[in-house]
C-alpha positions in Angstrom: -0.1 -0.3 -0.4 1.2 3.2 -0.9 0.5 6.0 1.5 -0.4 9.6 0.6 2.2 11.9 1.3 1.7 15.5 2.0 3.5 17.8 -0.8 2.6 21.1 0.7 6.4 21.4 2.2 7.4 21.6 -1.7 5.2 24.7 -1.8 7.8 27.4 -1.1 6.6 29.7 2.3 6.0 32.9 0.4 3.0 31.4 -1.3 1.0 30.7 1.7 0.6 34.5 2.3 1.3 36.2 -0.9 -2.1 37.3 -3.1 -2.8 35.4 -6.0 -1.5 36.7 -9.3 -4.8 36.5 -10.5 -6.3 39.0 -7.8 -6.1 42.5 -8.3 -4.0 44.8 -6.1 -6.4 47.1 -3.7 -7.5 50.2 -4.9 -7.6 53.0 -2.4 -10.0 54.4 -5.1 -12.5 51.9 -5.1 -12.3 51.7 -1.5 -13.1 55.2 -0.9 -15.9 54.9 -3.4 -17.2 52.0 -2.0 -17.2 54.0 1.7 -19.0 56.4 -0.2 -21.9 54.5 -1.3 -22.4 52.3 2.2 -22.6 55.6 3.8 -25.1 57.2 1.7 -28.0 55.8 3.1 -27.0 57.5 6.6 -26.2 61.0 5.3 -29.6 61.2 3.4 -31.2 60.4 6.5 -29.3 63.1 8.4 -30.6 65.7 5.6 -34.1 64.4 6.3 -33.7 65.6 9.6 -32.1 68.6 8.7 -34.9 69.5 6.7 -37.7 68.2 9.0 -36.1 69.3 12.4 -37.0 73.0 12.0 -40.1 72.7 9.8 -41.9 70.7 12.8 -40.5 73.0 15.0 -38.3 70.6 17.1 -35.4 73.6 16.5 -35.7 76.9 16.3 -35.7 77.4 12.8 -33.6 81.4 13.1 -30.9 79.6 14.1 -30.9 76.1 12.2 -32.9 76.6 9.2 -34.0 73.7 6.6 -31.9 72.3 4.4 -33.7 73.6 1.3 -33.3 76.9 2.7 -29.4 76.7 3.1 -29.3 75.1 -0.2 -30.9 78.0 -1.5 -29.0 80.7 -0.1 -25.7 78.7 -1.7 -27.5 78.8 -5.1 -27.3 82.8 -4.5 -24.0 83.2 -3.4 -23.2 80.8 -6.6 -25.1 82.8 -9.2 -23.6 86.1 -7.6 -20.3 84.9 -7.5 -19.7 85.9 -4.3 -19.1 82.6 -3.2 -16.2 82.0 -5.5 -14.6 84.7 -4.7 -14.3 83.8 -0.9 -13.4 80.2 -2.0 -11.0 81.4 -4.0 -8.9 83.6 -1.4 -9.5 81.2 1.2 -7.6 78.5 -1.0 -5.5 80.6 -2.5 -3.8 81.3 1.3 -4.0 77.7 2.5 -2.6 76.4 -0.6 0.5 79.0 0.0 1.0 78.2 3.5 0.6 74.3 2.5 3.5 74.5 -0.5 5.9 76.4 1.8 5.1 73.7 4.3 6.0 71.2 1.9 9.2 72.7 0.8 10.4 72.8 4.3 9.3 69.7 5.9 10.2 66.8 3.3 14.0 67.7 2.9 13.9 68.1 6.4 12.2 64.6 7.1 14.1 63.0 4.6 17.5 64.4 6.6 15.7 63.9 10.2 14.9 60.0 9.0 18.1 59.2 7.3 20.8 60.3 9.6 20.4 59.9 13.2 23.1 62.3 14.5 21.3 65.2 12.6 18.0 64.0 14.3 19.1 63.9 17.7 20.1 67.4 17.3 16.9 68.9 15.6 14.5 66.5 17.5 13.7 68.5 20.8 13.6 71.9 19.0 11.1 69.8 16.6 8.7 68.3 19.2 8.5 71.6 21.3 7.4 73.5 18.0 5.0 70.8 17.3 3.4 70.3 20.8 2.3 74.3 21.0 -1.0 74.6 19.2 -1.5 76.9 15.8 -4.7 78.4 17.5 -2.5 79.5 20.7 -0.1 80.9 18.9 -2.6 82.9 16.0 -2.5 85.6 18.3 1.1 86.1 18.4 1.5 85.7 14.5 -0.7 88.6 14.0 1.0 90.6 16.2 4.2 90.1 14.8 3.0 89.7 11.1 0.0 92.3 11.3 -3.6 91.1 9.9 -2.4 90.8 6.2 -1.6 87.9 4.2 1.6 87.1 6.3 0.1 86.0 9.5 -2.6 84.1 7.8 0.2 82.0 5.3 2.2 81.8 8.7 -0.6 79.7 10.6 -1.5 77.8 7.7 2.3 76.9 7.0 2.4 75.8 11.0 -0.5 73.9 10.6 0.9 71.5 7.9 4.8 71.7 8.9 4.7 68.7 11.2 2.5 66.3 9.9 4.2 66.3 6.9 7.6 66.3 8.7 6.6 63.7 11.2 5.3 61.6 8.3 8.3 61.7 6.1 10.8 60.9 8.9 8.4 57.9 9.9 8.6 56.9 5.7 11.8 57.2 5.5 12.7 54.8 9.0 10.6 52.3 7.1 12.2 51.6 4.2 13.5 48.3 3.8 17.2 48.0 4.6 17.7 45.7 1.9 16.7 47.8 -0.9 19.4 50.5 0.6 22.1 47.7 0.5 21.5 46.6 -2.4 21.8 50.2 -4.0 24.5 51.1 -2.3 26.2 47.6 -3.5 25.9 49.2 -7.2 27.6 52.4 -6.1 24.4 54.5 -5.6 24.9 58.2 -4.7 23.2 59.7 -1.9 21.1 61.8 -4.0 20.1 59.1 -6.5 19.5 57.1 -2.9 17.1 59.6 -1.6 15.4 60.1 -5.1 15.0 56.8 -6.5 14.8 54.2 -3.3 14.3 56.3 -0.4 11.1 59.0 -1.2 9.4 56.8 -3.8 9.1 54.4 -0.6 8.2 57.1 2.1 5.4 58.3 -0.4 2.6 56.5 1.2 3.2 58.1 4.9 4.0 61.3 3.2 0.6 61.5 1.5 -1.0 60.6 4.6 0.9 63.0 6.5 -0.4 65.5 3.3 -4.0 64.9 3.9 -3.7 65.5 7.8 -1.6 68.5 6.8 -4.2 69.7 4.2 -7.4 70.0 6.5 -5.5 71.3 9.5 -4.2 74.4 6.8 -7.2 74.9 5.6 -9.7 74.7 9.1 -6.5 77.0 10.6 -7.1 79.4 7.8 -11.0 79.5 8.1 -10.3 80.0 12.0 -7.5 83.0 11.1 -10.1 84.6 8.8 -12.8 84.6 11.7 -10.6 86.7 13.6 -8.8 89.1 11.4 -10.1 89.2 7.9 -12.3 91.0 5.4 -12.5 88.1 2.9 -12.5 84.3 2.9 -14.7 81.4 3.6 -14.1 81.8 7.5 -15.0 85.9 7.2 -18.0 84.7 5.3 -19.2 82.1 8.4 -18.3 84.6 10.8 -19.9 87.7 9.4 -23.3 85.9 8.4 -23.5 84.7 12.0 -23.4 88.4 12.9 -26.1 89.6 10.9 -28.2 86.1 11.9 -27.9 85.3 8.0 -27.5 81.6 9.5 -28.9 80.1 5.7 -25.2 81.6 4.2 -23.7 80.8 7.7 -24.4 77.2 6.8 -23.9 77.2 3.4 -20.5 78.3 4.3 -20.2 75.2 6.6 -21.3 73.3 3.5 -19.0 74.5 1.0 -16.0 73.8 3.7 -17.1 70.0 3.9 -17.3 69.4 0.2 -13.7 71.8 0.1 -12.3 69.2 2.4 -13.8 66.2 0.8 -12.4 66.5 -2.4 -9.3 67.6 -1.0 -9.1 64.4 0.9 -10.1 61.8 -2.1 -8.0 63.9 -4.5 -4.9 62.9 -2.4 -6.2 59.2 -2.0 -5.9 59.1 -5.4 -2.9 60.8 -6.0 -1.5 58.1 -3.2 -3.0 55.3 -5.5 -1.2 56.4 -8.4 1.7 57.1 -7.0 2.8 53.7 -5.4 1.2 51.9 -8.3 4.7 50.5 -8.4 4.4 48.7 -5.6 1.3 46.8 -6.9 3.4 45.6 -9.8 6.2 44.5 -7.4 3.6 42.9 -5.2 2.6 40.9 -8.6 6.5 40.4 -9.4 7.4 38.5 -6.3 4.3 36.0 -6.0 
């Protein structure tokens, strides 16, 4: 009698945990679309409650107008061009501050993540500044830089820079050491090592920091506009609140929500494209 033998030992161990080549790599974009579809019913229920609650007298319609009235005010501001004007000003301020944060944080994060001595020298200063709230420093920025554009750009820069910096450091430290050794063995220069090995591997972590930094920049510029500005979405919301134009106020808030939503999923799509090489690498490793 011949005994059946277990041939599983002939299969390389990697096969047990590797994803089959026939299955596509997971897509962040598909996941986002799926999440939106699953969450849409709850959002519609919330919208229905928003419409009915003030009309049925559950809450004061002066302070919480029906959703249809908010959309009406939103349409009026879009038609007059007022909303686009305020959106453009706020996004310009946030974009300049965030862009400066990218220019400063990513190179600094690459150096801190790669060179231990440089990290030890600069880490204490970074941690001290990182744990100081940007909102606590907002009056300082206004006192030092005035109520013009400089103080608003400064607060958006400060709000984003540490998210990008810390995530860049984490991304650099998570690079596979074998990749670095292989590159070094082929005589790769420091510049090529950063550009072709370390930076591409750190992209997912950097994008995660960018998603947090974009939101923080936008929130910070809105707070600054509420305190000391004559334009921007923050000013629109604050001024509408003071004038009891609550439909315009909520229209501005919904606009902010929509902008944040687009920025977040835009970065998700960027991450999916920027890390497409990883999916190819996974398939090749199977």
